[in-house]
N, C-alpha and C positions, 0 to 999 in steps of 0.2 A: 893494712894488716898483711903479714907474711906467715908462711908456715912456721918460721922460727918463733913468731909471737904465739901461735897456736901451741907449739911445743912448750914454751915457758908456762903457759896457762895450765896445760894438761899434766905436765910432769910434776906439778905441785900436788897432784892428787895421788893418794896411795895406790901403789900397784901399777902405775902407768910407766910404760917403757917404750923406747924407740924400737922400731922394726922396719920391715919392708913389706910391701904388698904390691904385686904386679910390677915389681922392679922400681917402685917409687917409695919415698919415705912414708912411713906410717907410724901410728901410735897404737899400742895395744895395752890391755889391762890383763896382767897375768896370762899373757899369750892370746887373749881374745881380742878380736878386731875392734878398735874404737873409731879410727878415721884414717884417711890417707890423702896424700897429695896426688892429684892427677898429673899426667905427663906434661901438661902445659905449664906446670910450675906455679899456677895461680888458683887452681880449682881444688876445693876441699870436698871430699865425699862424706856426706853426713847421713849415716844410717839411723834407723829407728824412727824415721819421720813418717807418720801416717799419711795416707793419700789425701785426706781432707786438709790436714795441716800443710802438706807440701803445696797443694793448690793455693792455699791462702798466702803462703810465703812468696810464691812466684808472682801472684797477682799483686801483692803489696809492695814488693821490691824486685821487679824483674831485672834490674841492673845488677843485683846480687845473686838471687836464686834462680836456678834454671834446671832443666832436665834434658837428657839425651834419650833417644829411643832405647838404648841399652838398659836404662834404669826404670823405664816406665812401669814395669810390673813389680818393682821392688819398693819397699818403704824407705826411699832414699831421695835426697835432694842434693844438688850440687851448689856450691857457693863460691863466687868469685872473691877471693880474699882481698884483692886490691880495692874492692868496693864495699867490703863488709864492715859492719859495726862490731868491734871486738866483744862488746858485752853480749850481743845477740849470739855470736858464735860460741862464746864461753858458756852461755846458758844452755844452748842446744847440746853441746858436748858434755856438760856436767850431767844433764838428764840422761844421756846415753851411757855415761860412765856409771851412773847409779844402776842402770839396767844390766850392765855386763860385769861389773865388779863383784867379787865375792861379798856376800852379805856381811861377813865379819869386817871387811875393809870399810864398807858403807857405814856400819854401826860405829866403828872407831872414828871415822871422819866426822860423823854427826855429833859425837860426844865432845869432840874438840871445838866444834863451831859454837 
């Protein structure tokens, strides 16, 4: 999986747009942060991941999910895209999209599904 794959998935959702964050490609929902690619070109920053869930993800798939000291106090996990399951990444991103997208977009999206 690559960031381009992530883009294709997320840009299909209402309100998602390309952006930059810390000088790297990112995706935003109506200007609100959704995710970004880290400087290594392979790591995706996934926010909105609770500490217990983060621990479970890292334990279950340490080749994919990991953490750096910078993110230890934030509800965030890092994912190696080259090792990631596209369906798992899409599910985590869709859940985050639902949290940050305006409620009108979420409602319209759910009505189409």
